[in-house]
N, C-alpha and C positions, 0 to 999 in steps of 0.2 A: 396524865399528860396527853395532849392532843397529838395527832399524827403530824401536824404542821410544826408544832414546837419540837417534836422528836427529830424531824428532818433538819431543823435549824441548829439544834444542839450537835447533831452528827456533823453538819457542815463546819461548825466551829472547831470540833475535835480534829477533823481532817486538815483544816487550815493550819492548826497549831502544829500538827505532825509535819506538814510540808515545810513550814517555816523553820522548825527545829532541824530538819534534815538539811535544808539549804544552808543554815548557819554552820552545821558540822562540816559540810562539803567545802564551803568557802574557807573555813578555818584550816582544814587540811591542805587545800590547794594553795593558800597564801603562805604556808610554811616554806614551800619551794626548796626543801632540803636544808633550810637554815639550821635546824636542830642538828642534823648530821655535820654540817660544816662547823658549827660551834664545838661539837664533840671532837672534831678533827683538830681544831685549834689553830689552823694555819690559813684558813680562808680559801684554800684551793679546792681540789677535788674532795667530795664528801667521803667520809669513812663509812662504808656500808657492809653489812653482812652479806649482801648480794651485789657485788660490783656490776656496773652496767656493761656487761660483756657476756659473750658466750664462750664456752670452753669446758675443759675438764680439770678438776683439782688433782694435781700430782705433786709428788715431792721433787723439788729441784735441787735441794741440798739437805743433808742431815748428818748427825754424828751421834755416837753413843755416849751417854754419861758414863764415865769409866771409874771415877773415884772422888773422894773428898780431897780438895786441894790442900796440900801441906802448908802450914803456916797461917791458915785462915780460920782456925778454930775459934779464936777469941773475937776478932774484929770483922771477919768476913770481908765484904767489900763496902763497908759502911761509908756513906758520903762519897761514893765513887760512881762515875759514869763509865760503864764497860761497853766499849764499841767493838763488837765482834765483826770480823771480816770473813765472809763466806763467798764461795764461788758457785755460780749457777750452772746446771747442766741443760736446762731448757728455760725459755722465757715465758712471760705471761702478762696479763693486764690487771691482775689482782694478786694480793699476797696475804699470808697469815703465818705466824710463827708459833713455835712451841717452846715454852720455858720450863725448866725443871729445878726443883728443890729436893731432888732425890736424896742427897747426902746431907742436907741441912738438919739442924737439931732444933730449930725454932722457925716460926713463920718467916718467909721471905717477902718483905714489903717492897714492892716496886711501885714507885709513885709516878714514874713517867717512862715511856718507851717509844722509840721511833725506828723507822726503817727508811733507808735512802739508797740510791745507787751511788757507788763510789765514783769520785772524780777521776780516778786512775789507779794504776797498780802501785802498791807500796805507799799508800797515804791514808790518813784518817779523814781526809776531806771528802765531802759529798757534793754531788750535783744539787745545787740549792733547790731547784724547782722540783726535785723528786722527794724532798724531805716530807715525810708523813708521820703524824702521831698515831701510835697504835692504841687501840682501846680493848677493853676486856669486859664483856657484858655491857657495852655501851659507855663505860667510864674509863678515865685515863689511868686509874690505879688498879692494882690487883695484889692480893695477899695469897701466897702459895704455901700451904701447910707443909711441914716436913714430910719427905717421902712422896710428894705429889708433883704433878706437872699441870700446866694450863696452856690452852691454845688461845691465841688472840682472836679478836674479830677480824674479818676480812677487811682489807683496805684497798682502795683503787690506786694503783701505781703501775706504771709500765716497767717491767723487769726484763731486761734483755738476756738472751741466752749467752753463756760463756762470759759472764761479767761478774765483777765483785759487787757485793751488796753489804751495806753496813746496818747492823741491827744493834741498837744502843739501849741499854737499860740503866736506870738510876735507882739506887736503894739508899735511903737515909740512915738505915740502922743495920746492925749485924744480924745475920741469920745463922751464925755458927759456920761450920765448914761450907765452903763454896763447892757446888757441884760443877765439875769441869771435865773436859776431854783434854788429856795432857799433851799428846803428840799431834798437834794440829797441822804442823808443817805450813802454817799460815800465820803471819804477824797480825795481831789484833792490838787494840789500844785501850788505855785507861786515862781518865782525867779526874782530878779532885773537884767535887761539887757537881751540880746538875748542869751538864752541857749536852744533854741528849739532843737538843734541837740546833746545836752549833754545826754549821755546814763547813766552816773554815778548817776544822781539824786542829787549830792552833793549841787549844788547851790540852790536847791528848799527847802528853809528853812521855808517858810510860808505855813501853811495849811489852807484849807477852806472846808466848808461843802456845798458849792454851785457849780453848773456847770455854767461856764461862756462862752457865745458866742456859744458854741457847742449845737446843737439840734438833730443831727442824725448821726449814723454810719451805712452805708450799706455795705454788702459784696456780692461778686459774689460767690454763694454757690452751691455745689452739695449735701448739706445736707437738703435743704429746697426748697419748691416750691412756697412759699408765706408767707405773714406776718399776724399775729394776732395783732391787736391794742387794748390795754386796755385803755379805756377812763374813767377817774374817778376823785375822790377827794382824800383826805388824806388817805382813806382806800386803794386806789390803789397806791398812792405815797409812802405808807409804813412808815408814819411819826413816828410810835412808834416801828418800827423794829430795831434790833440791827445794828448800823452802820458798814459798811465794811464787812458784812456777806451775803449780797444778800438774805435777808430773806423776801422780799416782796412776796405777793402771786403770782405775775407775774413771779418772778424768779423761784419759786417752780414749777409753772405750766410748764415753759419751760423745766426744768429738768425732770419733770414727763413725758411730752409728748415725749421727746427724748428717755427716758428709755423704755417706752412702745413700741415705734417703733423698738428700738434695740432688744427687746424681741420677735419681730415678729408680733405684733398686727397691724392690718390693720387700720391705721389712717393717716390723712393728715400730710405731712411733712411741718410743719410751724414753723417759728420763732415767738417770742413774744416780743413786744415792749410796753413800759409803758408810757402812756400819762396822768398820774395822776397829779393834782395840788391840794395841800392842800387848803381846804376852797372852792373848786369849787362848783358851782351850775348849775343846768340845765338852769335857766332863767336869773339870775341877774349877771351883770358884776361888777367888782371892780371899783375903782376910776381911773381917769387919762385918757389921750389920747396919745397913745393907752391905753386901759384899762388894769390895773393890773388884773390878774386873770380873764380873759374873760370867760363868761359863756360857758357851753357846747355847746349851740346852736351856739354861735358866733365863736367858735374855731373849730367846727366839720370839716369844710372844710379843714382848715390848718392842724390840728393835727391828723386827721384820713384819709381823702381823699387824702392828699398830701404825705402820707407815701408811701414807695416803695412797690408795688405789694401787696397791702392789699387785703386779702381774707375774713377775719372775723373781726368784731369789737365786743368787749365785753364792754357794757355800765354799769357802776356801779355809778350812780349819783342820787341825790334826797334828801339825808339826810340833807345836808346843806340848801336846799330850805325850809325844815321844821324847822330846828333849828335856822337859822339866819333871819327868817322873823319876824319882830316885831309884826305883826299880825298873825292870824292863816292862814297858807298856804292853798291855794286852790289845792286839789289833782288833780282836772281835768286840771288845768293849767300845773302842773308838768307832768302829763301823756301826755298831748297834745305836750309839748316840747319834751318828749322822742319819741313820734310817729313822730314828724317832723324830728328828727335825723334818725330814721329808714327809713323814706321815702327818705332822701338824700342818705343813704347807698344803698338802693335798686336801686336807679336811676343809680348807678355805678356798680351794680351786686355784692354788698358786703353783706354777711350774717350778721345778728345781733343777738347776744346772750345778754340777759339782766339779770341783777342781782336783786334779791329782796333786800329790804333795811333792814339792820341788826338792832337789838334792841339797845336802848340807855337808858334804865331805870337806874337811879342812876346818870346820867350825869346832870350837873346843868341846862341844857336846857329842861329837860324832863317835860312834862305835859301830863295828860290823853288825852287832846284834840289833842296834837301833835302825841301821840301814835295812836289815831284813824285815823289821816291822813296817817300815815305810813301803817297801816293795810289796808286802802282803796286802796292805791297804790299797795301793795303787792298782794291783791286779784285780781286786774286787770292783773298784770304781770303773776300770776300763771294760770289765766284763758286763757292765750294765746292771749290776746287782745292788746298786746303792741309789743312784740318781736317775732322773729322766733323761739327762744328756750330760756330756762330759766336756770340760775345758781342760785340755791336756797341757797344763803349764809346765809339768815336768819335762815332757818331750820337747817343748818349745825352748826351754832355757838351759837344758843340760848340755854338758860338754860331749860332743859326739865321740871323742876319743876316751873319755872316762865318765860314763853316765852317772857316777856317784857324786859328781861335782857340777856346780854352775859353770857355764862357759865364761871365760875370763872377762870378756867385755860386757857380760850381763851381771857380773858380780860387783857389788858395792865395795868389796874388800874384806868383809867379815865372813864370807863363804856361806851365808844364809840369806841375806837380803839382797835384792837386785839393785843395780844402778838405775839411773834414769832410763838408760837404753834398755835395761832388762824389764823395767815396768812397762815401757812402750811395747816391748816384744810380747808381754803377757796379753795386752789388749789387742795387738795385731793378730795374735794366734787364736783369739776367741772366735769361734764359728758363729757368726751373726744369725745364721739360719736356725740355730738352736733356740732362738728367742721366739720363734713362731709357735703357734699352738698353745694349748693350755695343759693343765695337769690331767693325767689319765683319769678317765671316768671310774667311779667306784663300781665294782662288780656286785 
């Protein structure tokens, strides 16, 4: 081959490469996000794994899967749209959700899921222009194996702080027992058939006090730099708080923290999520496989360490270990369990604030011996031998004239759980300065 022919051949090859590159570029540019919009299914903002915004991914709401829902063993929620209503602690410009089939006995087939901002309190209706289809790995359907969970792709949607959000799933077939959180203190809704994209709320004629399948809502936020996780029992679950008013102490804490920051106070910008399960203990699991109401020790990795961008955990556990033990509980065993959780948090650089155990004189489980166990545990907590910092809920809510009992106006009436005023007092007594800093450095 002559040198001239070689140059000519090389020129042809280069031209072909340039033409091919141009065609690829034009093809990508001309898509203009249409593939994403088609995947979204509503022609509005594209559903993207990287929403067009800056910020930090944090948890704005979460709950712990606590049990298999009774009565759902055979049919599950087949041919039902489940519209979970949840309340945000911070806002964002993107969102993603986590769905769980922890207690299912067969694959959970979700063929459509949506997210929308609620049109108002106490309704299944959505603000129509906020309705977005959720996708999983780019597609509208997902199959969740028994015992597993899945996180959706991120979707572009403006989620305000202190607002209700509707996350709706539709499954055409039964997955066996439904994974739920029983004591939501929040009304959610169910409709027969696929009404996931219905904004009117009209088909949602059934109400429920449980959250089903849904365990977390994360947002891409400019309002928050991390997440506070509250791990607890019914006192954190808010079992005696007024439904649909967001009166749990964690709700009040989130509002208080945001208000103090807005007023110019130098505090960490954190969201607050609630991982309380009524009846929860530090040491003992419930029955079943997987266990209903798993112990704080057994669920710590799942419910605290797996939450998004967790910076601080507040642990309020131990009362049920005292009250539900047929024998006299060993305070050292409970304290060692709490210290084990603290060690797990420190291994991940998470700070731990621990709560003292509140009084329960007048409750049917009260005995002087159990009171002595509570006092022993509280003494160790106050002495700084358990947690990095202390939330002294006992001191804040006890009757000053009889420290064995709750103050009357803080008592719901059962002498164990607070009233709405009592829950608010828990949040008001929380020292926000303890949120500063990080876990102690390892020596």
